[in-house]
Residue frames relative to the residue before (quaternion, step in Angstrom):
aa qw qx qy qz dx dy dz
M 1.0000 0.0000 0.0000 0.0000 0.00 0.00 0.00
I 0.4908 -0.6636 0.4872 0.2852 3.52 -1.17 0.63
S 0.6466 -0.5501 0.3590 0.3879 3.58 -1.18 0.52
E 0.6027 0.5643 -0.3687 0.4269 3.59 1.02 -0.71
W 0.6578 0.4849 -0.2992 0.4926 3.60 1.00 -0.81
N 0.6838 0.5087 -0.2932 0.4332 3.56 0.81 -0.99
N 0.6902 0.4815 -0.2819 0.4608 3.60 1.10 -0.58
L 0.5137 0.6242 -0.4334 0.3983 3.59 1.24 -0.07
P 0.5423 -0.5856 0.4736 0.3725 3.58 -1.11 0.58
E 0.6314 -0.5748 0.3738 0.3622 3.56 -1.07 0.76
E 0.6557 0.5178 -0.3336 0.4366 3.61 0.94 -0.78
K 0.6338 0.5018 -0.3348 0.4841 3.62 1.09 -0.61
Q 0.6187 0.5311 -0.3369 0.4708 3.59 1.02 -0.78
E 0.6634 0.5164 -0.3043 0.4480 3.57 0.94 -0.90
I 0.6122 0.5320 -0.3537 0.4660 3.61 0.99 -0.75
I 0.6801 0.4821 -0.2932 0.4680 3.59 0.85 -0.93
R 0.6528 0.5328 -0.3179 0.4348 3.61 0.86 -0.95
R 0.5812 0.6125 -0.3607 0.3961 3.57 1.08 -0.75
Y 0.7697 0.3352 -0.1656 0.5175 3.60 1.11 -0.68
Q 0.5826 0.5860 -0.3678 0.4265 3.59 1.25 0.31
N 0.4234 0.7185 -0.4546 0.3127 3.60 1.07 0.65
E 0.7265 0.3421 -0.2080 0.5585 3.57 1.22 -0.44
P 0.6493 -0.5693 0.3358 0.3762 3.59 -1.07 0.70
R 0.7325 0.3169 -0.2264 0.5583 3.61 0.98 -0.69
V 0.2462 -0.7980 0.5379 0.1146 3.53 0.09 1.35
S 0.3598 -0.7502 0.5188 0.1965 3.57 -0.84 1.00
V 0.2066 -0.8046 0.5473 0.1020 3.56 -0.10 1.29
G 0.5865 0.5734 -0.3703 0.4360 3.59 1.13 -0.53
K 0.6732 0.4789 -0.2910 0.4825 3.57 0.95 -0.86
I 0.6117 0.5297 -0.3508 0.4713 3.59 1.03 -0.73
A 0.6493 0.5223 -0.3200 0.4508 3.58 0.87 -0.96
R 0.6777 0.4900 -0.3013 0.4581 3.60 0.81 -0.98
A 0.6570 0.5164 -0.3151 0.4499 3.59 0.94 -0.84
L 0.6858 0.4556 -0.2725 0.4978 3.58 1.19 -0.54
G 0.5550 -0.6251 0.3839 0.3922 3.59 1.28 -0.07
L 0.5322 0.6088 -0.4031 0.4286 3.56 1.22 0.54
K 0.2632 -0.7437 0.5918 0.1656 3.56 -1.09 0.70
V 0.1885 -0.7753 0.5950 0.0970 3.58 -0.93 0.93
K 0.0394 -0.7881 0.6142 -0.0129 3.53 -0.90 1.02
S 0.3374 -0.6816 0.6100 0.2226 3.52 -1.13 0.74
A 0.0588 0.8240 -0.5552 0.0964 3.58 -0.78 0.99
T 0.4386 -0.6118 0.5682 0.3323 3.52 -1.31 0.26
L 0.0754 -0.8111 0.5801 -0.0047 3.55 -0.42 1.27
K 0.6902 -0.4538 0.3472 0.4442 3.56 -1.26 0.27
P 0.6053 -0.5522 0.4105 0.4003 3.60 -1.08 0.60
G 0.7932 0.2879 -0.2339 0.4830 3.55 -0.95 0.92
I 0.6409 0.4801 -0.3340 0.4972 3.62 1.25 -0.08
S 0.2686 -0.7922 0.5330 0.1271 3.57 -0.70 1.13
G 0.8000 -0.1609 0.1365 0.5617 3.56 0.99 -0.76
E 0.1056 -0.7791 0.6140 0.0697 3.50 -1.35 0.17
I 0.1462 -0.7540 0.6333 0.0953 3.51 -1.30 0.45
F 0.0953 0.7850 -0.6048 0.0941 3.54 -0.98 0.89
P 0.6352 -0.5383 0.3774 0.4055 3.60 -1.18 0.50
S 0.4084 -0.7177 0.5184 0.2221 3.53 -1.08 0.80
K 0.3313 -0.7042 0.5897 0.2159 3.51 -1.20 0.64
E 0.5616 0.5782 -0.3823 0.4517 3.56 1.33 -0.15
K 0.4917 -0.7038 0.4266 0.2844 3.58 -0.78 0.98
D 0.6612 0.5346 -0.3142 0.4223 3.61 1.12 -0.54
Y 0.7624 0.3103 -0.1664 0.5429 3.61 1.23 -0.29
K 0.4474 -0.6855 0.5108 0.2627 3.55 -1.12 0.74
F 0.7938 -0.0029 0.0541 0.6057 3.54 0.96 -0.98
I 0.3138 -0.7038 0.6038 0.2039 3.53 -1.33 0.41
I 0.1517 -0.7390 0.6499 0.0928 3.55 -1.04 0.87
R 0.0741 -0.7643 0.6387 0.0495 3.55 -0.91 0.94
V 0.1195 -0.7900 0.6007 0.0284 3.55 -0.91 0.99
N 0.5244 -0.6614 0.4466 0.2970 3.55 -1.02 0.86
R 0.3648 -0.7740 0.4872 0.1747 3.57 -0.46 1.26
H 0.6557 0.5357 -0.3107 0.4320 3.60 1.19 -0.38
E 0.5883 0.5431 -0.3829 0.4607 3.59 1.24 0.06
V 0.6360 -0.5437 0.3787 0.3957 3.57 -1.19 0.50
R 0.6796 -0.5401 0.3278 0.3728 3.54 -1.18 0.72
E 0.6521 0.5197 -0.3282 0.4439 3.61 0.89 -0.87
R 0.6492 0.5050 -0.3094 0.4773 3.56 1.01 -0.81
Q 0.6281 0.5298 -0.3386 0.4585 3.59 0.98 -0.78
R 0.6461 0.5218 -0.3229 0.4540 3.58 0.96 -0.84
F 0.6656 0.4817 -0.3116 0.4774 3.59 0.93 -0.86
T 0.6281 0.5413 -0.3373 0.4457 3.58 0.99 -0.79
V 0.6448 0.4984 -0.3299 0.4765 3.61 0.91 -0.82
A 0.6533 0.4996 -0.3179 0.4718 3.62 0.90 -0.85
H 0.6308 0.5352 -0.3197 0.4619 3.59 1.03 -0.81
E 0.6858 0.4649 -0.2863 0.4812 3.60 0.91 -0.86
I 0.5824 0.5382 -0.3663 0.4868 3.61 1.11 -0.61
A 0.6474 0.5218 -0.3154 0.4574 3.58 0.95 -0.88
H 0.6227 0.5143 -0.3503 0.4743 3.61 0.97 -0.75
Y 0.6380 0.5221 -0.3326 0.4579 3.59 0.93 -0.84
L 0.7157 0.4646 -0.2637 0.4499 3.59 0.81 -0.98
L 0.7802 0.3705 -0.1731 0.4733 3.58 0.94 -0.87
H 0.8327 0.2313 -0.0471 0.5009 3.56 0.95 -0.88
Q 0.1698 0.8392 -0.5059 0.1050 3.56 1.17 0.47
D 0.6787 0.5030 -0.2933 0.4475 3.59 0.97 -0.82
H 0.7076 0.4495 -0.2530 0.4830 3.60 1.24 -0.34
I 0.4856 0.6836 -0.4293 0.3356 3.59 1.26 -0.08
G 0.1556 -0.8205 0.5354 0.1257 3.58 1.03 -0.70
A 0.8186 -0.1704 0.1640 0.5233 3.57 -0.86 -1.01
G 0.7538 -0.3193 0.1931 0.5409 3.57 1.26 -0.21
V 0.1924 -0.7493 0.6250 0.1046 3.51 -1.33 0.48
S 0.1270 -0.7624 0.6308 0.0685 3.55 -0.95 0.95
D 0.1943 -0.7750 0.5935 0.0966 3.55 -0.94 0.95
N 0.3499 -0.7340 0.5382 0.2218 3.56 -0.85 0.95
N 0.7269 -0.4605 0.2802 0.4255 3.56 -1.26 0.03
L 0.6410 0.4405 -0.3418 0.5276 3.61 1.27 0.08
Y 0.4375 -0.7072 0.4264 0.3559 3.57 1.36 0.24
R 0.4105 0.6346 -0.5220 0.3952 3.52 0.78 1.15
S 0.0100 -0.7937 0.6074 -0.0311 3.54 -1.08 0.76
S 0.7078 -0.3999 0.3363 0.4754 3.54 -1.25 -0.41
L 0.5551 0.5787 -0.4029 0.4412 3.59 1.25 -0.15
S 0.6432 -0.5438 0.3716 0.3905 3.58 -1.20 0.41
N 0.6461 -0.5048 0.4011 0.4084 3.55 -1.26 0.39
R 0.6144 0.5532 -0.3505 0.4401 3.60 1.01 -0.77
R 0.6823 0.4762 -0.2928 0.4712 3.59 0.89 -0.87
E 0.6272 0.5202 -0.3388 0.4704 3.59 1.06 -0.66
H 0.6473 0.5034 -0.3178 0.4760 3.60 0.98 -0.79
E 0.6237 0.5299 -0.3348 0.4671 3.58 1.01 -0.77
A 0.6656 0.4964 -0.3035 0.4673 3.58 0.92 -0.90
N 0.6405 0.5178 -0.3265 0.4638 3.60 1.00 -0.75
R 0.6625 0.5005 -0.3159 0.4591 3.60 0.91 -0.86
L 0.6826 0.4649 -0.3004 0.4772 3.59 0.90 -0.86
A 0.6030 0.5460 -0.3602 0.4567 3.62 1.04 -0.68
A 0.6482 0.5055 -0.3137 0.4752 3.59 0.97 -0.82
E 0.6460 0.5156 -0.3129 0.4680 3.58 1.00 -0.80
I 0.6427 0.5160 -0.3165 0.4695 3.58 1.04 -0.75
L 0.7645 0.4042 -0.2013 0.4599 3.60 0.76 -1.06
M 0.8100 0.1847 -0.0497 0.5543 3.57 1.03 -0.80
P 0.0151 0.8219 -0.5691 0.0208 3.61 0.59 1.05
W 0.6187 -0.6000 0.3634 0.3538 3.56 -1.02 0.81
H 0.6286 0.5414 -0.3668 0.4210 3.62 0.96 -0.70
L 0.6578 0.4832 -0.3234 0.4787 3.63 1.05 -0.63
I 0.6211 0.5277 -0.3439 0.4665 3.59 0.99 -0.75
E 0.6715 0.4948 -0.3003 0.4626 3.59 0.87 -0.94
R 0.6426 0.5196 -0.3268 0.4585 3.58 0.98 -0.79
E 0.6551 0.4977 -0.3100 0.4766 3.59 0.96 -0.82
L 0.6414 0.5088 -0.3269 0.4721 3.61 0.99 -0.76
D 0.6457 0.5139 -0.3120 0.4708 3.58 1.02 -0.80
D 0.6848 0.4716 -0.2712 0.4849 3.59 1.15 -0.65
G 0.6455 -0.5726 0.3023 0.4049 3.58 1.27 0.16
E 0.4873 0.6182 -0.4647 0.4055 3.61 1.22 0.12
T 0.0248 0.8791 -0.4730 0.0537 3.57 0.01 1.24
T 0.6828 0.4545 -0.3187 0.4751 3.61 1.06 -0.43
P 0.6021 -0.5530 0.4149 0.3994 3.59 -1.13 0.50
E 0.6173 0.5530 -0.3473 0.4387 3.58 1.04 -0.72
D 0.6620 0.4996 -0.2978 0.4728 3.58 0.95 -0.91
L 0.6608 0.5058 -0.3058 0.4626 3.57 0.93 -0.91
A 0.6389 0.5298 -0.3279 0.4512 3.57 0.94 -0.87
E 0.6536 0.5154 -0.3078 0.4609 3.57 0.93 -0.91
R 0.6939 0.4844 -0.2832 0.4513 3.60 0.81 -0.97
L 0.7404 0.4121 -0.2265 0.4803 3.58 0.99 -0.84
G 0.4246 -0.7256 0.4542 0.2948 3.59 1.24 -0.19
V 0.5474 0.5677 -0.4107 0.4576 3.55 1.06 0.83
S 0.5996 -0.5508 0.4203 0.4006 3.56 -1.25 0.14
E 0.6222 -0.5318 0.4148 0.3976 3.54 -1.25 0.40
I 0.6221 0.5379 -0.3449 0.4524 3.58 1.02 -0.74
A 0.6512 0.5239 -0.3223 0.4445 3.60 0.91 -0.88
I 0.6940 0.4558 -0.2982 0.4709 3.62 0.83 -0.88
K 0.6249 0.5298 -0.3471 0.4565 3.61 1.04 -0.67
I 0.6335 0.5052 -0.3330 0.4823 3.58 0.99 -0.76
R 0.6563 0.5207 -0.3100 0.4494 3.58 0.93 -0.91
L 0.7351 0.4011 -0.2164 0.5020 3.58 1.06 -0.81
N 0.4179 -0.7301 0.4412 0.3125 3.57 1.34 0.04
I 0.3692 0.6826 -0.5144 0.3649 3.55 1.00 0.97
P 0.5084 -0.6488 0.4526 0.3402 3.64 -0.80 0.87
T 0.2922 -0.7714 0.5451 0.1498 3.57 -0.97 0.90
């Protein structure tokens, strides 16, 4: 496991694990279980997603994801914003917008941390191993089954892109 995962409180890990039993991890359900609301929105060109404090009493933060990006990218963006909430809540301030390279006003280190935790959320090793055991052997097949991009699964598997 990565340090970002290991540093999460056990109760947060358990919430995430609850939704990591099927190949297409439900990031929407994870977000709701953590008290986050996910909205699909038309964002400025080049912006993939954002997270900001909620004014609604039922939610801690709102995640907005760019509805014009492909579904796999939207899923990774939601996982990335969940990771910012879990790892960098004290640094979100009035909000953080991530561009299509997952860069924001936060430091590169924090963006890399969010990317690593997002990958852990969407592509946990136990699901990858299960898919490989079931005969899903190409990165393309794995990406399709897990609902992620081919680039994301190749990075996770340490395959040159």
